[in-house]
Wavefront OBJ file of the C-alpha trace (Angstrom):
o trace
v 188.056 103.326 -148.143
v 190.440 106.230 -146.782
v 194.318 104.826 -145.950
v 194.505 104.229 -141.967
v 195.910 107.514 -140.157
v 199.761 107.933 -139.360
v 200.150 107.007 -135.504
v 203.728 107.547 -136.384
v 204.028 110.409 -133.509
v 202.745 108.157 -130.551
v 206.144 106.148 -130.173
v 207.920 107.142 -127.774
v 211.624 107.534 -127.500
v 213.470 104.511 -126.201
v 214.628 105.792 -123.275
v 211.365 107.363 -122.317
v 209.651 103.488 -122.925
v 213.141 102.185 -120.388
v 211.894 104.833 -118.130
v 208.567 104.176 -117.832
v 208.977 100.508 -117.567
v 211.161 100.474 -114.549
v 209.198 103.317 -112.745
v 205.592 101.961 -113.594
v 205.409 98.296 -115.017
v 208.090 96.718 -112.669
v 206.854 98.056 -109.392
v 203.149 97.216 -110.761
v 203.794 93.576 -112.779
v 207.186 92.424 -110.477
v 206.670 93.077 -106.665
v 205.171 90.634 -105.308
v 207.305 88.067 -107.064
v 210.326 85.951 -105.639
v 213.045 85.708 -107.869
v 214.177 81.028 -107.707
v 217.472 80.579 -105.994
v 220.236 79.906 -108.501
v 220.383 76.554 -106.849
v 217.466 75.335 -107.821
v 218.136 72.919 -110.491
v 214.580 72.758 -111.840
v 214.622 75.105 -114.775
v 212.026 77.581 -115.450
v 208.818 77.345 -117.264
v 207.288 79.585 -120.039
v 203.485 78.482 -120.559
v 202.620 80.464 -123.519
v 198.519 80.743 -124.166
v 197.894 81.689 -127.765
v 194.623 82.140 -129.427
v 192.932 85.004 -132.091
v 191.167 87.804 -130.368
v 187.876 86.095 -128.618
v 188.893 82.518 -128.962
v 189.018 82.193 -124.937
v 192.317 83.206 -123.742
v 190.953 84.650 -120.535
v 188.870 81.790 -119.788
v 191.105 79.042 -120.802
v 193.981 80.759 -118.566
v 192.794 80.383 -114.576
v 192.700 76.456 -114.584
v 196.794 76.255 -116.139
v 197.410 79.166 -113.774
v 196.346 77.608 -110.412
v 197.491 74.466 -112.257
v 200.822 75.924 -112.902
v 201.042 77.171 -109.540
v 199.943 74.628 -107.502
v 202.577 72.573 -109.066
v 205.575 74.554 -109.252
v 208.125 76.251 -106.727
v 205.944 79.871 -106.864
v 203.547 81.548 -108.444
v 204.347 82.697 -111.900
v 204.661 85.999 -113.334
v 201.387 86.339 -115.529
v 201.391 88.518 -118.662
v 199.034 88.843 -120.674
v 200.035 91.019 -123.781
v 197.523 93.511 -125.185
v 197.038 94.780 -121.426
v 200.456 97.237 -121.595
v 199.097 99.262 -123.954
v 197.575 101.196 -120.750
v 200.706 102.558 -119.709
v 201.175 104.743 -122.304
v 200.593 108.391 -121.787
v 198.287 108.686 -124.566
v 196.422 105.839 -124.472
v 193.402 106.796 -121.995
v 192.995 109.905 -123.563
v 193.336 108.368 -127.310
v 190.408 105.577 -125.807
v 187.837 108.478 -124.015
v 188.652 111.225 -126.907
v 186.904 111.273 -130.285
v 188.942 108.450 -132.130
v 188.831 105.702 -129.189
v 189.883 103.273 -132.138
v 193.012 104.768 -132.912
v 193.828 104.080 -128.865
v 195.022 100.520 -129.538
v 197.201 101.109 -133.356
v 198.745 104.253 -131.246
v 199.941 102.535 -128.478
v 200.806 99.287 -129.435
v 204.188 99.147 -130.890
v 205.529 100.647 -127.229
v 203.193 98.049 -125.480
v 205.100 94.971 -127.571
v 207.953 96.318 -127.054
v 207.342 96.559 -122.871
v 206.476 93.323 -123.197
v 209.234 91.887 -124.751
v 211.452 93.840 -121.508
v 209.084 92.133 -119.108
v 209.753 88.886 -120.555
v 213.449 89.630 -120.676
v 213.264 90.649 -116.788
v 211.441 87.689 -115.708
v 214.121 85.336 -117.336
v 216.695 87.032 -115.198
v 214.625 86.476 -112.099
v 213.865 82.670 -113.472
v 210.400 83.224 -112.836
v 208.149 81.033 -113.987
v 205.941 83.029 -116.801
v 202.419 82.451 -117.998
v 201.822 84.518 -120.177
v 198.684 85.435 -123.090
v 199.110 86.606 -126.312
v 196.398 87.120 -129.618
v 199.561 86.519 -132.293
v 198.539 89.189 -134.233
v 202.200 89.847 -134.685
v 203.484 86.600 -134.676
v 207.453 87.105 -134.834
v 206.445 88.942 -131.434
v 205.721 85.316 -130.490
v 208.611 84.062 -132.365
v 210.791 86.701 -130.395
v 209.115 85.699 -126.740
v 209.797 81.821 -127.563
v 213.123 81.903 -128.444
v 213.811 84.430 -125.804
v 212.691 82.045 -123.468
v 214.392 78.726 -125.150
v 217.601 80.845 -124.986
v 217.296 81.525 -121.106
v 217.283 77.815 -120.212
v 213.802 77.990 -119.911
v 210.884 74.862 -120.858
v 208.657 76.431 -123.401
v 205.312 74.816 -123.562
v 202.689 76.075 -125.923
v 199.242 75.754 -125.893
v 197.338 77.114 -128.538
v 193.506 77.772 -129.240
v 192.170 75.972 -132.170
v 188.737 77.981 -132.344
v 186.938 78.554 -135.475
v 186.780 81.738 -137.209
v 182.752 82.027 -136.173
v 183.094 81.545 -132.727
v 186.016 83.652 -132.271
v 184.179 86.614 -133.772
v 181.327 85.508 -132.019
v 182.743 85.734 -128.870
v 184.125 89.468 -129.797
v 180.032 90.538 -130.124
v 178.854 88.626 -127.396
v 181.558 89.732 -124.886
v 181.397 93.260 -125.734
v 177.074 93.448 -125.943
v 177.194 91.494 -122.685
v 179.957 93.553 -120.872
v 181.391 90.163 -119.881
v 184.883 90.597 -118.065
v 187.247 89.347 -121.006
v 185.887 92.727 -122.703
v 188.122 94.536 -120.960
v 191.071 92.839 -119.272
v 193.322 94.459 -116.550
v 192.262 98.070 -116.692
v 191.273 97.937 -120.679
v 188.115 99.827 -121.163
v 185.018 97.471 -123.132
v 185.600 97.747 -126.497
v 184.087 96.203 -129.678
v 187.319 94.554 -131.394
v 187.286 95.559 -135.114
v 186.850 92.722 -137.798
v 190.790 93.246 -138.854
v 192.355 92.909 -136.023
v 190.735 89.520 -135.084
v 191.175 88.135 -138.870
v 195.112 89.329 -138.738
v 195.537 87.448 -135.405
v 193.522 84.671 -137.037
v 195.854 84.656 -139.856
v 199.114 85.262 -137.450
v 198.210 82.308 -134.857
v 198.644 79.833 -138.128
v 202.398 81.972 -138.997
v 203.131 81.200 -135.310
v 201.757 77.450 -135.244
v 204.313 77.558 -138.844
v 207.000 78.943 -136.186
v 207.109 75.721 -133.711
v 206.634 73.299 -136.768
v 210.271 74.845 -138.133
v 211.546 75.123 -135.240
v 210.444 71.939 -132.397
v 213.884 72.115 -131.396
v 212.872 75.333 -129.395
v 209.410 73.992 -128.082
v 209.103 71.302 -125.252
v 205.801 70.505 -125.475
v 202.805 72.118 -127.730
v 198.789 70.966 -127.022
v 196.290 72.454 -129.219
v 193.115 72.838 -127.500
v 189.277 73.600 -128.034
v 187.200 75.490 -126.618
v 186.080 73.958 -122.955
v 189.545 72.858 -122.034
v 189.448 69.755 -124.903
v 192.807 68.577 -126.085
v 192.635 67.745 -129.814
v 196.311 67.306 -130.300
v 199.873 67.041 -128.386
v 203.498 66.628 -129.091
v 206.521 66.840 -126.779
v 209.621 66.466 -127.533
v 211.254 63.620 -126.320
v 214.551 64.595 -124.834
v 217.437 66.406 -125.893
v 218.245 66.883 -129.594
v 214.899 65.559 -130.644
v 212.352 67.841 -132.052
v 208.943 68.037 -132.110
v 206.616 66.387 -134.725
v 206.057 69.436 -137.279
v 202.712 68.721 -137.495
v 200.860 71.811 -135.260
v 199.880 73.781 -138.219
v 198.171 71.468 -139.924
v 196.348 70.596 -136.374
v 194.855 73.963 -136.191
v 193.552 73.903 -139.426
v 192.146 70.433 -138.935
v 190.466 71.976 -135.883
v 189.078 74.886 -137.251
v 187.303 73.219 -140.383
v 185.981 70.507 -137.981
v 182.172 70.778 -137.028
v 181.333 71.631 -133.436
v 180.812 69.405 -130.613
v 177.187 69.097 -129.322
v 177.992 71.660 -126.421
v 179.922 74.123 -128.692
v 176.824 73.910 -130.625
v 174.378 74.584 -128.522
v 176.162 77.651 -126.878
v 176.614 78.996 -130.316
v 172.786 78.833 -130.784
v 172.171 80.520 -127.271
v 174.481 83.221 -128.314
v 173.179 83.949 -131.305
v 169.939 84.089 -130.252
v 171.267 86.828 -127.648
v 172.887 88.652 -130.144
v 169.884 89.085 -132.219
v 168.199 90.591 -129.590
v 170.713 93.341 -129.446
v 171.980 93.961 -132.903
v 170.077 91.659 -135.951
v 172.923 92.741 -138.054
v 175.916 91.564 -136.078
v 174.127 88.105 -135.639
v 173.428 88.070 -139.741
v 177.275 88.442 -140.006
v 178.421 85.506 -138.391
v 175.331 83.262 -138.512
v 175.822 82.026 -141.890
v 179.127 80.736 -140.513
v 178.214 79.240 -137.839
v 175.380 77.247 -139.442
v 178.299 75.898 -142.011
v 179.860 74.361 -138.780
v 176.870 72.735 -136.910
v 177.341 68.983 -136.374
v 177.312 66.750 -139.501
v 180.747 65.139 -140.404
v 181.470 64.761 -143.783
v 181.484 61.519 -145.208
v 184.891 59.493 -145.187
v 186.381 62.359 -142.787
v 187.542 61.564 -139.040
v 188.480 63.541 -136.496
v 191.168 62.765 -133.441
v 189.052 62.085 -130.184
v 188.742 65.634 -128.113
v 190.532 64.506 -124.364
v 189.642 67.390 -121.883
v 192.901 69.163 -120.392
v 194.630 67.693 -117.419
v 197.228 68.607 -115.001
v 199.829 66.901 -112.982
v 200.073 65.182 -110.788
v 196.494 63.654 -111.262
v 196.749 63.249 -114.956
v 196.243 59.845 -116.496
v 196.114 60.747 -119.979
v 199.735 62.108 -120.810
v 198.406 62.863 -124.232
v 195.625 65.262 -122.592
v 198.183 66.601 -120.159
v 200.193 69.708 -119.879
v 203.343 68.994 -118.275
v 203.653 72.019 -116.316
v 208.129 71.178 -116.442
v 207.135 68.360 -114.604
v 208.816 65.922 -117.663
v 212.668 65.227 -118.049
v 214.167 68.633 -116.169
v 216.482 69.113 -119.201
v 213.893 69.042 -121.668
l 1 2 3 4 5 6 7 8 9 10 11 12 13 14 15 16 17 18 19 20 21 22 23 24 25 26 27 28 29 30 31 32 33 34 35 36 37 38 39 40 41 42 43 44 45 46 47 48 49 50 51 52 53 54 55 56 57 58 59 60 61 62 63 64 65 66 67 68 69 70 71 72 73 74 75 76 77 78 79 80 81 82 83 84 85 86 87 88 89 90 91 92 93 94 95 96 97 98 99 100 101 102 103 104 105 106 107 108 109 110 111 112 113 114 115 116 117 118 119 120 121 122 123 124 125 126 127 128 129 130 131 132 133 134 135 136 137 138 139 140 141 142 143 144 145 146 147 148 149 150 151 152 153 154 155 156 157 158 159 160 161 162 163 164 165 166 167 168 169 170 171 172 173 174 175 176 177 178 179 180 181 182 183 184 185 186 187 188 189 190 191 192 193 194 195 196 197 198 199 200 201 202 203 204 205 206 207 208 209 210 211 212 213 214 215 216 217 218 219 220 221 222 223 224 225 226 227 228 229 230 231 232 233 234 235 236 237 238 239 240 241 242 243 244 245 246 247 248 249 250 251 252 253 254 255 256 257 258 259 260 261 262 263 264 265 266 267 268 269 270 271 272 273 274 275 276 277 278 279 280 281 282 283 284 285 286 287 288 289 290 291 292 293 294 295 296 297 298 299 300 301 302 303 304 305 306 307 308 309 310 311 312 313 314 315 316 317 318 319 320 321 322 323 324 325 326 327 328 329 330
């Protein structure tokens, strides 16, 4: 296999990147958002939804966004990491040209830079933030979480613990069925390369390991399966406390857990439809799906799965995304 092409020439000069951010991204992303009053004693909130490509972030985000808007002082800034590529002056030409697969890697470095700029700008306005990221570059997640923490934000993280087989199947299903998540916010409908999926699958675990090492920077973390089912929850108890350091372990466990009956039924249905349009692609994931069909190994116990809840109506703290409703200095 030949080496990947050198696309570094597409990286914009810093002055050009800043100009695009100021003249295009700020008006598009921030015009409707109002700064929080400096007299507001409630700390701003950053909710980060992270999961590998195909895990289902687009489906998980709406209920969280709705709840966040309901219980907080104003609608949040909503950032989707991948969509910043569309602001690159070469993106559309590359995406519609003879080598569309180059569009994402060529524009990715500037998109990542713009996302970090957007996060810092939101923090300067004390805006609440909802951010979706695939964690293909786990250092970016670490930078973002640390930046929000340094700006006196409460940081809450929702990690999607989705088995490799389901996210691979999700990528194929959304592409062939032209589902909305195949082309968020102006991105063309595209088939995510397997390497990109695998990079983000590994990157997510590295992001979880960062949380485990930096438990003082995250106020709460939930590990969630498809269908918004909470498998693991941890929250800092107060100032000076840290998380328990068990996030990576929980993700690994859930990725190996047999599918629930609902997950298995949906996977079989998706596989059947995929076989009708691309039998070869369906065969690639069928064996992986079969290995996860419901039949827990003897002697192995898994924690209960609880439906995700939100304040103020939640009755189960272990399944509740707090949305900043706990002690204000956490």
